[in-house]
N, C-alpha and C positions, 0 to 999 in steps of 0.2 A: 071144879067149881071154886070160885074165889071166896075165901073166908071173909064175911062182911066186917068182922071186928078189925082185921088188919087194914083194910082199905078205909074204914070209917075213922080209925085212929089217925091215919095220914091226912084224911080230909079235914079233920078237926084242927090239926096242926097248921094246915095251909090256909085256914080261915083267920089266923092270927094277924095282927097288924105288922108283924115283922116280915111277912111274906110279900115279895114283889112279883106280880103276875105279868107275864108276857111283855117284859120291858123291851123296847127296841134296841138294836145293836148299839146305837150311840149312847143310850143310857147305861147299858151294861159295861161299855168301855169306860164311861165316866165313873161308874161305881167301882170298877176294878182299880182305877187310878187313885180314887179317894181312899180305898181300903189298902192301898200299897201292895196290891197283888201283882202288878206289872208296871211297865212303862212304855211310852210311845217311841217308836223308831222314827227316823227322818221321813219315811214314806207314810207314816200314820198308822202302821200296824201295831197291834198290842203285843209286846214281848213279855213272856213269862218264863219262869223256871219251875220245874216239877219236883225239885228236891231229890230225895233218895232214888225214886223210881223214875227213870227216863225212858221206860218202855213197858210193855205188858208184863204181867206176872202170871204166866200160864200155870205154874204149880199151885197158885192160890185161887184158881178158878174151879167152881163147883156147880153141879146141877142137882137140885133137890130131887131125891128119889121118891117120886110120888106114883100112886097106882096107875094113873093114866099114861105115864111115860116110861115106866120101869122096863117094859118089854120092847120098847122102841129104840132107846138110847144105846149107842155103842160105848158101853162103859169101859173105862181104862184110864191110862195116864192123862189123856186129853179131857175126857168127860168123867171127872171124879164125882162119885156120889156123896151127898151129905144128907143127913136125915132131917125130916120135916120139923121136928121139935127144936133141933139145933138152929135151923134157919129162923124159926118163929121167935125164939128167945133173942137171937142176935138182931133181928129186925126191930123188935121192941126197944132194945138198947140203943139202936141207931136213932130211932124216933125221939127217944128221951134226950139223946145228945143234941140232935138238931133243935129241939125245943129250948135249949139254953142259948142258942145263937141270937144275936141282935138282928140279923137279917138272913132271910132265905130267898131263893130265887126259883121260880117255877115257870115253865112255859109249855105250850103245845108244840107238837111236831108230828111228822109222818115218816114212815119208811115204806118206800115203794111208789114210784111215779105212776104206775098203772093203778088207777083207783079200784079196779076189780080185785086187786090183791094187796091193797094198802093197809098198813098197820098204823093206827093212831097211837101217839105216844104222849105221856106226861113225863116231863123231866124235872126232877127236884134236885137242887144243888145248894151247897153252903158257900161256894165261891162264885162271884160274879163272872169271872173269866171262864169258868167251866160252862156257865150258861151261855156265854157268848160263843164258845166252841160248839155247843150243842145246836145253837141257832144256825150256825153256818153249815154244820155237817148233815143235820137232818133236814127233811123237806119242810119249808116254812109254810104255815097256813096263810091263806088269803085273808083279807080284812073281814070278809063275810064268814069264813070258817072260824076266825078268831072270836067272833061274837056268838057263835053257836054253842049251846050247851052240849057237850059230848062226854061220853064215858070212855076213857082211854083203854085201848086194847092191851097196852103194856105200860108199866110205870118204871122209870129209872129213879132210884133213890141213891144219891152219891154223897158220902160223908167222909172226905179224905182225912179230916183231923181226928176221926174216931179210930183208935187203935184197938184191935182185938187182942184178947189174952188167950193164946192157944190152949192153955191148960184148962181154962174155964169155958171158952166159947166154942171149942171143937174145931178150930181152924188150924192151918199149918203154921201160920205166922200172924203178924199184926194186920196183914193185908188179906182181903177177901173180895172175890167177885162171884156172886151167887145168882143163878137163874132159877126161879120157880115158875114152871109152866102152868101150874094150876092156880097159883096166886097172881100170875101175870106180873111178876115183879123182878127187876134186876136190882140187886143190893150190892153196893160198892163201898168199901171202906179201907182206910189205911194207905191209900195211894193217891197222889195228886196227878198222875198221868191220865190225861183226858181221853186218850185213845181207848181206854177200857170201856167207855160208854158206847162209842161207835162200834167196836168189835163185839160187844155183848149183844147188841141188837142184830148185828149180822149173824151171830150164832143162833139167835131166836128165829130169824128169817130162814136160816138153813134147816131148821127143824120144821117150820110151819109151811113154807112154800111147797116142798115136795109132797106134803099131805094134800095139797090142792093141785097136784100134777104140774107144778111149776119147778123147773130146774133152777136152783140158786147157784150162783157162780162167783168165784173170786177172780175177777178179770176186769180189764178195761174194754171199752166198746166205742166204735165210731161208725159213721155212716157217710157214704159218698153222695155226691150231688144228684146222682141218679137213683138214690134210695137203697143202694146195696149196703149191707151191714157186715162189719168184721168184729170178731172178738179176739182179745189178746190175753192169753194166760201166761203167767211167769212169776217166779219168785224174785225177791229183792236182788237188784243188781243185774237183772237180765235185760233191762231196757224197756219194760212194759209201758211206763209213763211216757218216756221219750218217744217211742215209736208209735204210740197211739195218738199222741198230740201232733196231728198232721194239719198244717194250715189249710190244706186243700180238701179236708174232710170235716164233718161235724162231730164234735165230741158228745157222746151220749153219757159217758161217765168214766172215771179212772180207776174204779176199784171193786164195786159190788153191783151185781146185776141179777135179774131174774129172766127166765126164758119160758114164756107161757105159750098157749095156743094162738095168742095174738101177735107174738113177737117178743122182742127184747125190751126191758125197761130198767132204768137205774133204780137202785134201792135208796140212794142217798140224794141229798140236795147240795152237796158240796164236795170238795176235794181235800185230802189230807196228804199233802205231797212231802216226800223227803226233800230236804233242801241243803244237804251237805254238799259243798263245792258248787252250789248253785251260781250260775252266771247269766247275765242278761243276754250274752251272745249265744250260749248253747240252749237255754230254755227260756226264751223271752216271755212265753205265756205265763209260766209260773212266776217269773220275776215281776211281771206287771200286775199280777193278781195280789201281790203282797202290799196292800195299801190299807187305808182306814177300814176297820171292821174285820180284817183278817187277824189271825192269832198265830204268833211265832212261838214255838216251844223250844226252850233250851238252846237258843241261838245267842252267842256272845255278841253284845252290842257295845260299841265304843261310847264311853261316857261323855266325851266331848262333842263328837259329831252325831251321835245317835244313829250311826250307820251299822247295820248288821255285818258281822264277819262270818260269812257262810263257810269259810274254810277252817274255822276254828273248832276243834273237837274236844276242847278242855272239859266241857260238860257231858257230851255224848256224841257219838257219830249219828245217832238217831234223831237228828234235828228235824223239826216238822213245821209245815205251814198249813193252816186250816183256812179255807176261804170258800165262798159260795160258788156254785157252778157257773152262775152268770158272770163271774169275773173273767171267765175264759171267753174271748170274743166270738169264737165259732161253736159255742156250746149249743146243743139242740134243746129247744124249749117247746113243750115239755119233753123230758128226756125219755121218750119212748120211740121205738122204731120197729121195723119189720123183722122177719126171720133172717138170721145170719146166712150169708153166702160163703163166707170164709172164716175159718178158725185158725189162729196162729198160736202154737205153743212155743214160748221163748225159753231158751236155756243158755246159760253162759258156761260152756264146757271148758274148764281150765286144763283138761287133759289134751285138748286139741285134736280129738279124733272123730267127733260127730260132724257130719256135713253141714255147711252153712245154711242149706235149705233142702228139705226132702218132703215128698208127698207121703201121706199116711192113708192106709186103708182104714175102714171103720174100726176093725179090731185093733189095729196099731194105735189108732187115736185113743181108744179106751185104755189100752195098755199104758201109753205115755201119760194119759190123764191121771190114771191111778198112781203112776210112778212119781210124777211131779219132780223131775230131776233138774238140778243145777249143781254148781260147784261152790264149795266154801273155800275162800282163799286164805292163804297164810296171813295172819295178823288181824283177821276180822273177829276172831274170838280167842280168848286165852287158851293156849295149848295147841292151837292150830299152826303148825310150822310148815306144812306143805299142802297143796290143794287136796280137798277131800270131796268125794261124791256125797251129796245130800239130797234127800227125797222128802217131799211134802205132799201127801196124798191129795189128789185133785187140786194141787197148787194152793191148798188152804187148809191143811190138816188141823190147825189149832181151833178152827171154827166150825167143825162138822160134827153135829150131835148124832147123826144117823150113820149106819154102816156105809163105808165108802162105796161098796158095790151098788148101792141104791142110786147114787149120783152118776156113776159111770154108766149104768144101764139106761138112765134117762138121757144122758148125752148121746149114747149110741142110737137110741130110738129117734132122736131129733136129727141126727146126722143123716140117717136113712130117709126119714120123712121129708126132709127139705133139701136133699142132695147137696150137702155142704162139703166143700173142699177143705181138707185139714192139712196143715203144714207144720213141720217141726223146724224151727229156725234157731241156729246156733249163733249167738252173738259173742261167743267166747273166743278161744284161741285158734290160730291157724299156723301151720308150718312147724309145730312143736308145742309142747305143753307150756304152761305158765312159767316164765323165767327163761324160756328158750324161744318159743314162737312169739307171734304178735297178736294183739287183740284184733278181731275181725274189723275190717275197714267199714266204718259206719255208712258211707255213701253206697257201698256194695250191699249192705244189709237193707238199706232203704230201697234200693233198686229191686232186690229180690222180693221184698214185701209188696212193692208197687206192682210187680209182675203177677204176684199171687192174687192180689186184690182185683186186678183188671182182667183176670181169667187167662192171662197169657201162658200160664203153665198147665192149664187144664188138659191140653192134648199133647204137650211136649213129650219127646222121647226121654226115657229114664233108664238108669242102670241100677240094679239092686245091690246094695252094700252087702258083702258076703258075711259080715259079722252081725251087723245091726238090722239087716233085712229091710232097710229104708229104701224108698224109691227116689233116687237122686237125679234131678234133671241134668241132661248133658249140656244144655245151653240155657242161658237166662239173659234177657236184654240188659245191657249195661254192666255185665259182670264177666270177667275173663273166664273161659272154660276151665282152666287149670285150678282156679280158686274153688270150684264147686265140688272137687273130689279131694278130701283132706289128705289121703295117703300121698297124692301127687305133690303136695306142698311140703312134705317132710323130706329132708336130705337122707335121714337114716330110716329106711323103710322097715327094718327089723324092729327098731325102737317104736315105730308107729304101731306095728302089729302087737307088740307086747302091751302098750298102753291101751289099745282098743280092747284086747282080751280082758285086761284088768277091769275096765269100765263095764264091759259086758257081764263079767262075774258079779260086779256090784249091783247091777240091775237085777240079775237073777236072784241074788241073795235077798234083796229088798222085797222082791215080788212074792217070796215064799209066804208072806203074811196074808196074801189074798187067796185063801183056800177055796172060797165059794164061787169064784168067777169061772166062766166056761173055759174049756180046753182051747177053744179058738182064740180067746184073749190071751191065755197063758203062753200059747205058741207064737204070739205076734211080737214077742220081744226078741232081744239078741240071742244068738245061738253060739255055742262054743264047740 
């Protein structure tokens, strides 16, 4: 139950003359410029910098340990507990801090395009540009909904200029992101990185949707002209955004989705695209979406020409563009569709040993879903000097409040129920590891995905990989046969065998943490 005193204090604050309610994007951009929060680029996009924090702060994220959730949350390094009285004192301090501001910004929004599972939001910010970001990323209310009196299911309170004192406030640092499921509040302070708002609500949905028998997923989704639906799972650098943005298919969404008994729906109303090395030639849809109303984060802009330099990483490699879904010409409106026909797991294997495409059984799909494998390349993080295997449970470990097996079991049930074809696609290296081999040819990858989506691989003959157990097609339209079998692309076969066994061992070591899954799933992984 929500404590009335906490919500009433906020309501009183938002009744003050300093609060701007539901300003349109144009007014929020204007306010941002007047307050010197950002500047306009040549295309009209609002360019901002987020200061010290240019990405999420996962070690500063907490969930309030409350009676109704304490037995449900998978507590640990991802879901860190914080006590209720610590949260309440900090919340009151944040409200007092916001009360000293000359202006506050509040707006309505929604998470979940399927109204049967929609979460109504109230978003409170001290920065105008943060409110512009929220208006683009969350689902925007219609004029009729805007005029309706509603009680928000969840409230975001963001105060980036409030710095916590860990010794007094019980936090780890000056920054905090705290979710209270009983108070229905997300409390954010000490960071200007706007992505914390988006990902906090995704974490909330990852807790609430499975309780309604809806699988929440960190994936992109698109639909064909005949109504067939595809899901694309993959960690950063695997090509998820690029490969799902198909001009011949309708985009449902690029990052967060739910899968209910009705089908798939987008959780968001916008896109939050990485734009490092963005070019009009390679990604025209994202390029053209960066116009008035969109928000550019930490992109260096030329002072004389006002042109963004998307190749410049002086501020961060995690440069971002936030824009509404309708900025993509072939976006599906509303962003709901039927049940998936095909699921694609994307990985960028820098060891060069995984097949470019392979078919998965249901058990293998659950194994690789739980594993969430890709490679971390040299130079992407301090101390990484050679490729490393990295695993993110369900391709979204930082945002999963419930035990991982819960999501995997739901996926397995839906794969069986709807006869979904599942493929593992390696967009990484071929002919050798990173530094020796070459990155997989993008036209070949597109041809493989097209064949998978069109059902051309459903009955095709396959060979079982002796180490990874994957079912590798012997033929694929538009792809040379020798490319399909990674060992054949290596000059040094013994070196391939050694690398393959090394990666298989990494998979096995990572999977030891999943003690509660069935033996069928455990045995669906690589063997040595």
